[in-house]
N, C-alpha and C positions, 0 to 999 in steps of 0.2 A: 597600406592597412595592415597589421598583426591583428592575426586569427589565431584563439582558443583552438590548441593539438595538443596530441600527444598524449601520455599517461596520467597525467594531471590535469589535463585539461576538465574544467566543471562547469554544470549547470545547476542555477537555481532561477526558480519565473515565483510570479504571486501574482493572481487575479488582482485588477484596477479596480478599486471603484468607480474612477471617474476616468473617463479615455486619454489613454495621454501622462498621466500623474503616478510615477512610482507610489506606493505604499512604501512604510519605513520599515514594516513587519510582515511577518506572515508568509517570504519566503518555504517554499518544498524544494530541497536538493532531487533532481531529476536525470535518471539513468538516460544515458546517450552513446551511439554509434560514430554517428558523424554530423558534424553543425557549421555552416559557415554565414551562420548571421552576424548581421555587422552594416554598415550604412556604409555604402559604396556612391562617388560621383566621378564619372569618367571627363575628359576629356575631347572635344571636338578640333578635329585640325582646320587651322583657318582653310576656305575655300579659295579665295581673292588672290587676282592676279597684278602685275604691275607694280609689284614694292620689293622686285629683284628676286633671284633665287633662294633667298632663305624665308623660311614662314613665317607669319605674321605669330604674332599673339595665342594659343588656344584659347578655346571658349569654353565656360563649364557646361557639361550636360548636366541635365536632370538627375538630383539626388534619390537613390533607391535602396530597399533595405527589403530584402526577401533571399529566404532560403529554404533548402529542404533538409529537414532534420529528420536525422531517422533516429529513432528510439526502438528500446525491445518493446516485443508485448507480452508482458509482466498481467500477474494478477491486481495488483493493487496503483501505479505509478502511470498507468495508459490510462487512467479515469480522468487527469487534469488534462490531458488533447481530448478526452472524449468531452469533456464538459465544454474544452475551446470549440468543438466544432458544433454539437446538438444543444448546448447550455448547460444550467442544473437536471439534474435525472431526477424520475421519481426513488425514490431511495423505502424500500420497507423489509424490517428485521427477517431475514431466511433462515438462518443457523443458531442451534442454541450452544452457550461453550462447553465445555466437559472437561472432564480431569479425574485422577484414581489416586486412590494409594493401593499399591502391589505391597503384600505382606510377605515377607519369608519364613517367619514363626510365628507362633504366638503370641499376644502384648504379653507382657509381665502386668503384675500388681501394679495398681496408681500409673503403669503411663496412659498418654493422649494423643489423641486427636483432635486438631482443633478447626474447625468450621465456619467459617466466615465470622474467627472470633470469639467465637466459643467453645471452650475444651468440653469433652467429653471424654471420663475417666473409666478405664477399665479396673472391675473391681471382681471380685472370686465370688461376693457375696449378693445377696438377691438387693438389686439395683433401684435405686431412687434419685430423684431431678435427672441431672445429664451424665448419667453413671451407663455404661455397659459393661453387659456380666461376660466375663471367660467363661465359654463353653469348654465342652467335651472336647475336640478339637479346632483348629482352626475355621472350617466350615461353617462349624457351626456358631463361632465366637463372630466371624462378619452377616450371619443372618441375625444376631442380635443386635447388631451395629446397624445393620440397614431398619431394622424394630424400631430401633431409637429414635435413629435419625430421620425418617421418615411420618413417627411419630409428634417430634418438635412442636411445642409451642413457639420456640424464637423464632422469630420473620425473619433474620435474614436466615438462618438454617430453612426454616420452612421453603424459603425460594428456590430449592431446589429438589430433586427427587434422586434416590439413592435406590443402588443391586448390587448385588452379589454377581459377581463372572468368573469363572474359573476356579471356587471353590479358593483363589487365594487373594481376590482384587474387590476391594471397595469403588463402587464407578457412581461417581457425581456429573447429575445432569441437568443445568438452569431450568426452570421451568419455563422462563421469559427469553423469546428470540431477540437475536441481534449483539450487540457488543456489550450491554450493560454488564452479563455476564464472566464478561472476560475479568472484573477486579474481584470475584467473588474468591475469599483465601481460603486454604486447605495446608496445613501445618501435619507432622506428625513428630513424636518427641524423640530422643534418642536415651535419656535419661530421668526416669526411668526408661529402658529399652521399650517402645512399642513395636521395632522389628517393621514398622511401614516405611516403604517408600512414597514421597508424592511423586506425581507428574510433574509439578511445577508450583510457583507456591500460589500462581493463582490457576482459575480455570483458564481455559483456551479455546480458540476453534468459532468463538461466538461471533458472527459478522453478519452485514447487509448488505441484503441484491439494490443494484441501481439499471435500471431502464433508460435509455436513455434515445429518445425520439426524435426524430428532424422535423426541423418546417419552422424552427424557432426564429419568431421576427427578431430581437436582440440577442444579439452571442456577446460573452464579456472579451473584454479584451485584457490582456496579458502584459507584465512586464517581466524580459526573460535577460538575467544574464550570464553569460558565457566567458568562462574567464581562464587563463594561464597564468595560474600563483608563480610561479619561478620565473616569471618574465619581469615583471607583474605584470600583468595586462588584464583590465576585467572592462569587458563593453555590454551595458545597461543599456539593453533594445527598450524602448518604451511605447504603448500603444499598438501592440502584437496581436494580429487576430490570428486566429488558422484559416486557410484559405480551402484543404482539403487532405483527407489520409487515402493513403494507398498500401494495402497488403499485398507481399507478393508470397502468392502459397506454393508451394512446389515440393518434392517428394523428403527431402532431407536440408540437411543445414538447419540456423539458428533462423527465427522466427522473429522478422523487426517490420516496423512498419515506418511508413513517408511522411511525415506530415511538413504541407507547404505553407509556410509563415509569412504574413507581411505583416510589416512593422513600421510606425511611423517616424521614426530617428533612435538616435542612438549617443549616448553619453558614455567617455572613456574615462578611466581612471587608474588607478595604479593600485586602490584598496577595494575590496569588497563592496557593496551598500546592500549585499543580504544578509548581513549579519551572521546568525548561525540558523539555517535552515533546516527544516524536519527533515527527516531522513525517511523515509518505509522499506521495507525490507522488500528486494528482489525476486521475486518468482517466477519466472520465466515458463511460457507456456511452449512445448515443441511443435514443429510439423505435424508430427504424426497424431497430434489430440488433433489437426483439425477435424473441421464440420461444418457442411453450409445447410440453414433452416431457411423455412419459408413458413412464415403464420405459426413457427412452435415446430413444424415437424422437419426432418431430415430430409432433404431433397436429392432422390439420383441422379449422376450425374457417368452417361455411359456415350463410346463412339462403338459404330457399326463401319465394318471397311468392307466395299462388295466387291 
């Protein structure tokens, strides 16, 4: 049986709504180090005697589909396997999205910064409405900007808090923890020149925390497609459940986890059935970042030689 190997090997997976039934959409591309998942059925040699020197036709043994999949320990994709092992996590918003506008010089008259879709214009006279007065120096201008933005009655603008750092940077922190702040937009004009550079088109870094707890009675099943497009070969392993996960902690090297998966069966094709899967960034943990905690507290590990 062919198996996907090589630099172009791909893996896509999705959780099943019904055990053993592969959904048509919702696949996620998953990074992996190695995998040999696929249905196999061995032959049993005949043990009968009395029919000559040539053995009789062998019989089929039981079909099995079990494999260890080695995956990287990373910030986002490892959550797929943790859900397979523990079920749905308890999710709580934990980190607020942030961004900034770095100014290289004073903004020019009528230059703008756009916050959550609302433009604020720099003026030399006393400001009115969505205007910011240009001060005697950049620091004074940013102080005026912070005052105007924090006092804004525009709901979208008021959803964040503004501050000045370093005398040349306007920092923006979304008031609501979690992913929602990552869609908060910021921009700075180039004509007229604001002399401001935004950290990105939107705030970033807003995140949720996920807590996985063991003991769930019903765990989700998965459909996992492993393929080698160059052959082409795509094996869809349906009714797959995670059996175990092991992590080898060591002094150096890349940090990976080994997930043992048992599937109900496999269908093969020359074209992918996963469509265009969702791709998440891979940000891998390193061995030196590891620690052991018990009840939320670090545990000391020591050895003594007599």
